[in-house]
N, C-alpha and C positions, 0 to 999 in steps of 0.2 A: 814383400821384398822383391817383386818381379817388375821390371820395366816393360811397358807396352808402347809400341810406336804405331801411329795411324798415318797411312799415306792416302791422300785423296787426289785423284786425277780426273780431269774432265775437260770439256770444251765449251767455248763461249764465255760470256761475261757474267753469267749468273753467279750469285753468291748466296750463302746460306749457312745455317748452323748444322753441325753434325754431332749427334750424341751417341755414346757407346756405354751400354750397361755391362758391367763386369761383376760377376758373382765370385767371390773368393771362397775357397774351401780349404780348410786345413785338415788333411787326412789324419785319421786315427787308426790305431792298431785294430785289426779285425778281431771279432769274437771267436771263441772256440766253436768248431763245427759240431753238429749233432751227429753222433755215430749211429749207424743203422745195423749193418751186419758185417761180420758175425756178432750175434748177441754176446754181451759180457758173460763169460763163463760157459759159452757154448761148447758142446762135446761132439765127438765123432765128425769133426769138420774134415773135408777132403784134404789130404796132404798134397794133392796135385791140382793146381789151378784155383786155389782159394781166392775169393774176391772180397776186398775191403770196400765198404760203401758208406758214404756219409752225405749229409745235406750240404749244398753249396752255401758259401757265405757271400754277402754283398758288400762291395767296397763303400766306404763312407763318402767318397768323392768320385765314384765312377771308375776307379782304376781297376787293374787286373789283380785278381786274387789267385795265388797258387797255394799248394799244400805240401808242407814238409811231412814226409812219412817216416816214422820211427818204428822199427820192427825187429823182433828177435826173441830169444828164449830168456833173456834177462828181464826181471820186473821193471828195470829202467832201460827200455829198448834203445838200441843205437840208431842213428840216422841211416836211412836206406836210400831215399831218393826224393825228388820234388816233382810234382805233377800239376797240371792245370785243370784236370778233370775232377769230378767228385766221386770217382771210384778207382780202384787199382787192383788189377789181377796179378797176384803173386806168380811170377813167371818161372820160379825155380821150385824144385821138389822140396817139400817140408819133411821133417822127421815124422815117423809114425808114433802115435800115442805120446805126443810131445805137446807141452803147453807153450804157446806163443803169446807175446804181448805186443800191442800195437797202439800207436798214438798218432793223431792227425793234428798238425799245428798250422792253421791258415797263416799266410804271409802276404803282405803287400809291400813290395820293395824290401827295405831293411826292417820293417815293422812286423812283429809276429804276435799272435795271440799268446796268452800266458795261462799257466796252470790248467792245461787241457787234460781231459780224462784219458787214462790209460786203461784199455780193455785187454782181456785175455780170452783165449779159446784153446781147446785141446783137440788135436787131430785124431782121426781114426786110423785105420790100416788100409794099405793098398791091397788090391786083389793079388798082385804079385809085387813083393816088396822091392824088386829091382827096377820096376818100370812105372811110368805114367802112361796110361792107356787112354787114347783120345778117339772119340766117335765110335766106329764099329769095331775097333780093336778089342781083343779079349785075351784073357789068360787061357793057355791051352796045355794043361798038364797031360792030356792024352798023348801029345807028341813027345813028352819027356820032361826032364828037369828044366825049369825056368823057360819053357817054350811059350811063345805068344802067337796068337793068330791075328794076322793083319786084316784079312777079309774072309768072310764066309763065301760059299759058292752061291752067291745071290747077286742080283743086279744092283747097280748104283751104290756099291759099298765104298767106304773110304775109311781107312784105319791108319793111325799114326801112333807109334810107340817110342817113347823117349827114355833113355837111361836116366836114373835119378841124379847121377853125377855128370860132370863135364869131362871132356877130353882135351888135351893140350897139344896144339900144333907147334909149340915151342920145343917139343921132344918128339923123337921118332916113336912110332907105334906100329903094331902088327896085330890085326884083329880078324878072327875067323868065326863064321857061323855056318850052320846047316840050314838050307832054305828049301821049302817045298812050294812049287809053283802051280800045283794042280795036275790033273790027268786029262784035261780036255784040250786037245790041240787047237780047237777053234775058239777056246776061251780067252780070257784076258783079265786085267790088262797088264799086270806086272807089279814089281816092287822096286823100292829104292833104299839105298843106304845114304843117310843125310847127316851132314855136319852143318850147324847153324847157330848164329847168335841173334836171331830175330827177337824183337821186343816181346813176342808171344812166348818165347822160351819153350817150356815143356807143355804148353797148351796149344802149340802151333799145329795146324793141319791144313794142307793146301787143297787144290782142286782135284776132283776125281777124274775118271775116264783116262784119256791119253796123258794127263798130267800126273798120274800115278800117286796122287795124294801129296805131292811135293810142289806142284806148280803154285807160284805166288808166295811161297815162304821166302822172306827177305834174308839177305846176308847168308846165303846157303850154298854149299857145295853138294851136288846131288850125283850119286853113282846110281845110274838106272839099270834095271834088268827088265827090258821091255819084251812082252810076250804077244803083242798084238800089232799088226801092221796098220798104222794110222796115216801113212804117207804114200799110199798106192795111187797111181802108178809112177809118180815122179821120183820118189825115194831121194829127195834132196837132203833130208835129215833123218830118215828112218830106213830100216831094212825090212825085207819080207821075212827074214829069219829072226828067231829070238836072239836078242843082241844086248850088249852093254855099252855104256857111254858115260862120260863125265860132263856134267852141266854146271854152269854158274849163271846167274841172272834171273832165275826164277821162272823160266819158260822152257818146258821140255818139248814144245812143238816148234823147235828151231834148231839151227846147227849147234852141235855140242862143242865144248872146249877140246875134248879128245874123243875119238871114235866117230861113229859107231863101229863096233866089231862084233862078229858072230860070237855068242856066248859059249856055245859048245859045238865046235866044227865037226864033231864026229857024226851028229845027226841033225844039227841046226835047231834042236828043240830043247826047251826047258819044261814044258807042260806035258811030261810023259810019265808022271807018277813017281819019278825018282827024287831022291834027296840030293841036292847039290851043295858042295862045299864052296862057299864064297869067302874070299879073303881080300882085305883091303890093307895096304901098307903105306906108311908115310915116312919119308926120309927127311928129317928137319934140316939136315945139312945141305942136301942137293935140291930140296923142295920138289921131290918126285912123289906123286900120289899114283899108286898102281893097283890094278884090279886083277884078281885071279879067279878062275872057275875050275874047280877040281884040280888044283895044282898048276894050271896052265895060265901064264900071264896073257891077258887079253887086251888091256889098254893101259896107258900111262899118261899123266899130264905133269909137265914141269911148269910150276906157276907159284907166284907169291900170294898164296891164299890169305895169309894173315893180313897183309897190307891191302890187297885189292878186293877182298870179299868180306873179311871179318872186321875191318876198320881198325886194325892194329891190335886187337885183343885176341891172343892165341887160344884162350879157354872158351870152348864152344860146347853147346848141347849136341848130342848125337843119338841117332836112333834109326828107325825104319818106317817107311810109309808104303802104302799100296792102295790100289783101287780096282774096281770093276765098273763096267758100263752095261751095255746090252749083252756083251760077252762076259762070262763069269768063270771063276775058279776059286777054290779054297787056296789060301796062301798063308803060310806060317813059317816061323824060324825057331831054331834052337841054338843058343850060344854054346861055343866050345868052352869058354871060361867067363866067369863073372868077377870083375874086380871087387875087392873088399873095401868098404868105405872107412874113412877116418871119422871118429866121433869127437867133436870139439866140446870142451868143457867151458872155456872162457876165452875172450879176446878183449883186452883192455888197452887203453892208451892213456898216457899221462906225460907231463912235462918234467924234464930234469935238466937244469942249467940252460933252459930256453930251447931244448931240443925235444922233439916228440919221441917217446919211448913206446914201442909196441910189444906187448907181452901176451902170449897165448899158451893155453894148456889143453891137453887132450885126454879123454878117457882111454882111448885106444888108437893105435896108429899102424895097424897091420898093413904091410906092403907099401908103406909110405916111402917115397924116394926123396922128395924135397917140397918145401913151401915157397910160394911166390908172394911178394909184397908189391902191390900196385898203389899208385898215388894219383889223386885227382884234385883239381881246384874247385870243381863244380859238383862232384858227387856222381857224375855220369860218364865222363870221358877219362878213363884210367890208363896209365902207362906203368909198365913194370920198373921197379927201382931196386929190387934186391931178390936174390934167391938164397934160401937158407936150407942147407942139406939136413936130412933127418938126423944125422949123427951129431950135429952141431948144437945140441941142447945145452941149456945152462944147468939143468937137472933133469932127470928122467921124466919125459912127458911135458916139459916146459921149455919154450923157446922165447927169444927176445931179439929185437932189432931196434937200433937207434938211428933215426933219420937226422944226420948232421947237416943236410942241405935244407935247413929251415929258413923260409923267407918271411916268417912272422905273420903269415896269413892263415886263415882257416884252411885246413887240409883234410882230405878224406883218404882213408887207407882201406884197401881191400885185401883180404887174406885168402889164398887158394892153396890147394894141396894137389900133388901129382904122384900117382902110383908108379911102380917100376914098369908097368906095361904102357905108360903114357896117359892113362885115364886121369882126368883132373876134376876137381870139384871146388866151387867157390864156397868158402866156409863162413865168412862174416865180413861186415863193413863197419868201420868206426870213424869218428871225426874228432879233431882237436885243433885248438889254436894256441900255439906256444909263444906268441908275441910277448915280450917282456912287459909291454904296456898293457896287455890284456889279461895277464895272469890273475887269477882270482881263486878264492877258496871254493873248491867244488868236490863233490863226491864222485869218484870214478866207478866204483863197483861195490856191491853188497852181496855176500854169499853166506848161505847157511852151512856151518861146519860143526858137527857134534854138539847140537843144542846151543851153539853160539853163532853170533854174526861176525863175520870177518869183513871189515870196512876198509876200503882203500880210498884215500882222498889226497888231493893236491892242494898245497897252500903256498902262497908267496911270503908267508910270515914265519919267522923263526922264533919259537918261544912256546908258551903254554897254550894248549888247546883243550877244550872241554867237549866231551861227547855225551849227549843225553838221548835216551830212547823213551818215547811216550807211547801209551796206547791211545786209541781214538777218542777216549774221554778226556785226554790231557794229563793223565796221571803218569808220573815218571816211573818207568819200570826198572831202569838201571842207568848208571852214569859213570864216567871215568875221565880223569885228567891225565894228560901226557905231554911231555916235551917233544916238540916237532922241529925237524929241520925243513928248510925251504925245499919244496919239491914234493915228491910222492912219499906218503906215510901210510901206515896201516895200524889197525887196532882190532882186537877181538874182545867182544863183550858177551858175557853169558846171559842168555834169555831163553825161557821156555814158553814165552807168550806166543800164541798163534794168532793169525789174522792180520789185519792191517795195522802197522805200527809207523811211527814218525821218528826219524833220526835227525837230530840237530847237532851240528858241529860249530863251535864258535871260538874266536880268539879276540884279542884286544881291538881289532879293527874291522872284523867282518863276521858273518855267520852264514850258514847254508842249511836248508831244510830239505829232507828227502823222504818220500813215502815208500814203504816197502811191504809187500805182502809176504808175511812169514809163514 
């Protein structure tokens, strides 16, 4: 069905024949990828920086193959992202001792592989449940509760420590820690307080030496506490005294956005064996980021970090980095407060009268201030569309939002939560297409409740539906008929059968089959 045109240009009176061989290829949907690691049913998988790995697929016509990744705690995992590589490093912190499900679906354009394997693995525990520790970073209970060591008193150390949740620049926050920089005045190199939404997430760690473990981390705001003079004698961007500054751009060996300023003017030193109180505040209204040392304001930057550094996403990873080179010091911190996490039970989407409905439920929500709903057309670039206050639940522990701005296309929704102190965490991502032309019978979610299965499903058909549950041998375990309205419906079926089961829902015009590990 493609027209080809041949243009022949030349000189002189020569004539001749010209032939062109064209090989036509009709592309076909790619096959499912072979999954490598984690192995199905693997246990004690790291909850920080888990890597999903699979064998690459080859296009039938030489085109580009990408991979849709589905991931989550539901046995039917939600869409997470699309990548062009054959592995994916999970860049956010996973729950401890939690079972996760993952599926890789190869894609070539609009064609995707079908009936691809879903695997599961169970995470282990973190050394410190509050942090992801990278490279030389260690838990440090000797310093006190929830303390962590960034570097030992040894050469060429690099440590990065990330909180397991995110913090939101959409809200003001005020955070304080106690920091120990060592006791060797000739030591180095210093530490940083970092906010970032680098693709590496909680696995990020930058260059050591004068870059303090933060150099090279993309999309980052870096508050440095530098204890070594790397700019002698010109001092165009550094100071001889121990100092603080605010950087953007990923290079600490250049002029900062704000500062440098002497960190402790009383004696110009941080490496004196004392504990220093470091405080960072953000005013979301004025866009002022300020740094305090022992209660004294040392430097401030007025800047639109959300737009100019974080690419419009206010929810960022946050933590601490540090390094040594030839000069060394032990460096550790202890937080003044640890934000309590929210525990998500479910996040589902379904269509109602052509509009996407988002519904989520939590096991606990201590210190929760509000939820944020973000929307994306491609699953990668999200923009906030709604803020739901904690007290606006439809029933205790359950919230709901309807997106009335539906364009009839596939949309991705991301749910995040913000504590009263400004700490934020991305909870889940889901996708749905509520085009009236594309509505079809589909299962939204399946949950185990008191030896029963609670099944939520969406249907464009008003009338009788039949639900059948089979074991893997094809024997019917239980069945039920019910009258359904167009849109979201639910049913609860009693079953004590464990293991893999098959759920089938049918009406006069369509049917859907869903596998579930009971």
